[in-house]
C-alpha positions in Angstrom: 18.4 253.1 -48.9 20.4 256.2 -49.8 18.7 256.3 -53.1 15.3 256.4 -51.3 16.5 259.4 -49.2 17.5 261.3 -52.3 14.3 260.4 -54.0 12.3 261.5 -51.1 13.9 265.0 -51.1 13.2 265.3 -54.8 9.6 264.2 -54.5 9.1 266.4 -51.5 10.2 269.4 -53.6 7.9 268.3 -56.4 4.9 268.1 -54.0 5.3 271.7 -53.1 5.0 272.7 -56.7 2.5 270.0 -57.9 -0.7 271.2 -56.2 -1.1 274.1 -58.6 -0.1 271.9 -61.6 -2.7 269.2 -60.7 -5.5 271.6 -60.3 -4.7 273.1 -63.7 -4.5 269.7 -65.3 -7.8 268.5 -63.9 -9.4 270.6 -66.6 -12.3 270.5 -69.1 -11.2 273.4 -71.2 -7.8 274.3 -72.6 -5.5 274.8 -69.6 -4.5 278.3 -70.5 -8.2 279.4 -70.5 -9.7 278.2 -67.3 -9.0 276.3 -64.1 -11.4 274.1 -62.2 -12.6 276.1 -59.2 -12.9 275.0 -55.6 -16.2 274.5 -53.9 -15.8 276.7 -50.8 -18.9 275.4 -48.9 -17.6 271.8 -48.9 -16.8 270.6 -45.3 -14.3 267.7 -44.9 -15.7 264.8 -42.8 -14.0 264.2 -39.5 -11.3 261.6 -39.6 -11.6 258.8 -37.0 -8.5 258.2 -35.0 -8.0 254.4 -34.7 -5.5 252.3 -32.9 -4.7 248.6 -33.5 -7.1 246.8 -31.1 -6.5 243.2 -32.1 -4.3 241.5 -29.6 -2.4 238.3 -30.4 -3.8 235.5 -28.2 -3.7 231.8 -29.0 -1.4 230.9 -31.8 -3.1 230.6 -35.2 -1.9 227.4 -36.9 -5.0 226.8 -39.0 -7.6 229.1 -40.5 -10.9 228.9 -42.2 -11.0 230.3 -45.7 -14.2 231.0 -47.7 -13.8 229.9 -51.3 -15.7 232.5 -53.3 -15.8 230.2 -56.4 -17.2 227.1 -54.7 -19.1 229.0 -52.0 -17.6 226.6 -49.5 -15.5 227.1 -46.4 -12.2 225.3 -46.3 -9.8 224.8 -43.4 -6.1 224.9 -44.1 -2.7 225.3 -42.4 -1.7 228.9 -42.2 1.7 228.4 -43.8 0.2 226.5 -46.8 -2.3 229.3 -47.1 0.4 232.0 -47.1 2.2 230.1 -50.0 -0.9 230.3 -52.1 -1.4 234.0 -51.3 2.2 234.9 -52.2 1.9 233.1 -55.5 -1.4 234.7 -56.3 -0.7 238.2 -55.1 2.9 238.8 -56.3 4.7 237.8 -59.5 7.0 234.9 -58.8 9.6 236.5 -61.0 10.1 239.2 -58.3 13.2 239.3 -56.1 13.2 236.8 -53.2 13.3 239.6 -50.6 10.2 241.1 -52.0 8.5 237.7 -51.9 9.5 237.4 -48.3 8.0 240.8 -47.5 4.8 239.7 -49.2 4.8 236.4 -47.2 5.1 238.3 -43.9 2.4 240.8 -44.9 0.1 238.0 -46.1 0.6 236.0 -42.9 0.0 239.0 -40.7 -3.1 240.0 -42.6 -4.5 236.4 -42.2 -3.9 236.2 -38.5 -5.2 239.7 -37.9 -8.5 238.8 -39.7 -8.7 235.5 -37.9 -8.4 237.3 -34.5 -10.7 240.2 -35.4 -13.5 238.0 -36.9 -13.2 234.7 -35.0 -16.9 233.9 -35.9 -16.6 234.9 -39.5 -16.5 238.2 -41.5 -19.9 239.9 -42.1 -19.4 239.4 -45.9 -18.6 235.7 -45.5 -20.0 234.7 -42.1 -18.5 231.2 -42.0 -14.9 232.3 -42.3 -12.8 235.3 -41.3 -11.1 235.5 -44.6 -11.8 234.7 -48.3 -9.7 233.7 -51.3 -10.6 236.7 -53.4 -9.5 240.4 -53.6 -12.1 241.3 -50.9 -9.4 239.9 -48.5 -6.3 238.7 -50.3 -6.1 236.4 -53.3 -5.2 232.8 -52.8 -4.5 230.0 -55.4 -3.7 226.4 -54.7 -0.8 224.7 -56.4 -3.2 222.9 -58.7 -4.9 226.1 -59.7 -1.5 227.8 -60.3 -0.5 224.9 -62.6 -3.8 225.2 -64.5 -3.2 228.9 -65.0 0.5 229.0 -65.6 1.3 225.4 -66.6 3.4 222.8 -64.9 6.7 224.4 -66.1 5.8 227.5 -63.9 5.5 225.3 -60.9 8.8 223.6 -61.6 10.5 226.9 -62.0 8.9 229.0 -59.3 7.1 226.9 -56.6 10.4 226.2 -54.8 11.0 230.0 -54.7 7.6 230.6 -53.2 8.2 228.0 -50.6 11.6 229.5 -49.7 10.0 232.9 -49.2 7.4 231.6 -46.9 9.4 228.9 -45.0 12.3 231.3 -44.4 9.9 233.8 -42.7 7.8 231.2 -40.9 5.8 232.5 -38.0 6.9 236.1 -38.5 4.4 238.9 -38.3 4.2 242.7 -38.2 3.5 244.5 -35.0 3.0 248.1 -33.9 3.2 249.0 -30.2 3.1 245.3 -29.4 -0.1 244.6 -31.3 -0.6 242.9 -34.6 -1.4 245.2 -37.5 -3.6 245.1 -40.6 -0.9 245.3 -43.3 -2.7 246.6 -46.3 -0.8 246.4 -49.6 -1.4 247.2 -53.3 0.2 246.7 -56.7 1.7 250.1 -57.7 1.8 253.4 -55.8 2.9 255.6 -58.7 5.7 257.2 -56.6 4.1 257.7 -53.1 1.9 255.5 -51.0 -1.2 257.0 -49.5 -2.1 257.8 -45.9 -4.9 255.5 -44.8 -6.9 258.5 -43.6 -7.2 259.7 -47.2 -8.7 256.5 -48.4 -10.6 254.9 -45.5 -11.1 258.0 -43.2 -9.2 256.1 -40.5 -5.9 257.4 -39.1 -3.6 254.5 -38.5 -0.1 255.2 -37.2 1.6 252.5 -39.3 -0.2 253.3 -42.6 1.3 256.7 -43.5 2.4 258.1 -46.8 6.0 257.2 -47.8 8.0 257.5 -51.0 8.0 254.5 -53.3 10.6 255.1 -56.0 11.6 253.3 -59.2 8.2 251.7 -60.0 8.4 252.7 -63.7 8.7 249.0 -64.8 5.3 248.2 -63.4 2.9 247.5 -66.3 0.3 249.8 -64.7 2.5 252.6 -63.5 0.9 254.8 -66.1 -2.2 254.3 -68.2 -4.4 256.4 -70.5 -8.1 256.0 -71.0 -9.7 257.8 -74.0 -13.3 258.3 -74.8 -15.7 260.6 -76.6 -17.2 263.5 -74.6 -20.6 261.9 -75.1 -19.4 258.6 -73.6 -17.9 260.5 -70.7 -21.1 262.3 -70.0 -23.1 259.1 -70.4 -21.1 257.3 -67.8 -21.5 260.3 -65.4 -25.3 260.4 -66.0 -25.7 256.7 -65.6 -24.3 257.0 -62.1 -25.9 260.4 -61.3 -29.1 260.7 -63.4 -30.1 264.1 -62.0 -27.0 266.0 -63.0 -27.4 268.7 -65.6 -24.2 268.2 -67.6 -23.6 268.6 -71.4 -20.8 269.2 -73.8 -21.5 272.9 -73.6 -21.3 273.3 -69.8 -19.0 270.4 -68.8 -16.2 272.8 -67.8 -18.5 274.7 -65.5 -20.3 271.7 -63.9 -17.3 269.6 -62.9 -15.0 271.1 -60.3 -12.1 269.7 -58.3 -12.8 270.1 -54.6 -9.8 268.4 -53.0 -6.9 266.2 -53.6 -4.6 264.4 -51.2 -1.0 265.4 -50.4 0.2 262.8 -52.9 -1.9 264.2 -55.7 -4.7 261.7 -55.8 -8.2 263.0 -56.5 -10.2 263.1 -53.3 -13.4 265.0 -53.9 -15.0 266.4 -57.1 -18.2 268.4 -57.5 -20.5 267.4 -60.4 -23.3 269.9 -60.8 -23.2 270.5 -57.1 -23.0 266.8 -56.1 -19.9 265.9 -54.1 -18.4 262.8 -55.6 -15.5 260.7 -54.1 -12.4 260.3 -56.2 -12.8 256.5 -55.7 -16.3 256.6 -57.1 -15.0 258.3 -60.3 -12.4 255.6 -60.4 -15.1 253.0 -60.3 -17.3 254.8 -62.9 -14.5 255.0 -65.4 -12.7 251.7 -64.3 -9.5 253.5 -63.6 -6.5 251.9 -62.0 -6.3 254.4 -59.2 -7.5 257.8 -57.9 -4.2 259.4 -59.1 -5.6 260.7 -62.4 -5.8 263.8 -64.6 -8.6 264.5 -66.9 -8.2 266.7 -70.0 -10.6 267.7 -72.8 -10.1 268.2 -76.5 -13.3 269.7 -77.9 -12.0 269.8 -81.5 -11.4 266.1 -81.5 -14.5 265.4 -79.2 -12.3 263.4 -76.9 -11.6 263.2 -73.1 -8.4 261.7 -71.9 -7.8 260.3 -68.4 -4.2 259.7 -67.5 -3.8 257.5 -64.4 -0.7 256.7 -62.3 -0.4 253.6 -60.1 -2.7 250.7 -59.5 -4.8 250.0 -56.4 -5.8 252.0 -53.3 -2.2 253.1 -52.7 -2.2 252.3 -48.9 0.5 250.3 -47.3 3.2 248.3 -49.2 3.5 248.8 -52.9 4.4 245.4 -54.4 6.3 246.9 -57.3 8.0 249.3 -55.0 9.0 246.4 -52.7 10.6 244.6 -55.7 12.4 247.8 -56.6 13.8 248.1 -53.1 14.9 244.4 -53.2 16.7 245.0 -56.5 18.6 247.8 -54.8 19.7 245.6 -51.9 17.0 246.0 -49.2 16.0 242.9 -47.3 12.4 242.0 -46.5 12.6 243.5 -43.0 13.8 246.8 -44.4 11.1 246.8 -47.0 8.3 246.2 -44.5 9.6 248.8 -42.1 9.7 251.3 -44.9 6.1 250.8 -46.0 4.7 250.3 -42.5 5.8 253.1 -40.2 7.2 252.4 -36.8 6.6 248.6 -36.9 8.6 245.7 -35.6 8.9 242.2 -37.2 8.9 239.3 -34.8 7.5 235.9 -34.2 3.9 235.3 -33.4 4.3 232.6 -30.8 
């Protein structure tokens, strides 16, 4: 935990310097020649203040899960479901304390959804939760064996069961109420405040440092394409924009970024575009990206850090904390601000 404190101080110092650097790097001409300007007339939408409103009532032992592959709804025991989520969502090679943290988060998320959508979620009306990334991924033992082989099950299934069974019935609460514990693969150094991604201010989903994630396979990635391909993707999403190789540096401007350096808003020929929309257009791993242009080589390079929306627990960050001696409760309390871990009876 001391290492996290030192890391936080270092990163805090960097965040004071980084804003200027990021604006310079989000560039479409050589950095020494021009910076992307700010669109002064842009007005930030009002952030909704939200409190946890789902109260824990009757104990949830079973839940209905919509299978997005078979298009059928299945009923299963909560703890069996959690085992399938942990195995699908987090590498079984991870530290046991990280797997325990994932188990508690997955269980809490499932119960939260079941209580919030007792009659079914709008996107899958017959069940409050599904087995895909829309909610949280779930794989049965049989599916896991098909994917990884029987040797994987022999080596890791007992570890998955230990992580779930040793945390049985535990959930995450804020101010006495069950939370929606969002999580993601890799933060890239800092998690993101929920207000920056979902325009909802939640007291337990604040930005926190997430050090030592460099081992994550998607900690850093680079996407390269020709200028024509870049423009083509922009125009396919926004056909009316007047953008070309000659005016690209004038037509694309950075409006705003979050405190953690993620791209929040961009103006493309006067059209305000969300950073997450650009992420979708170019199939980037996150909104923490820097775009640079090389006209001589006719190339655009997009360097991305992290993977996922960045809100809540970073799975690779959790594993790093576990390696450094943190237990699952310390991990969860680090990533979810001001929470308590207790039984859901």
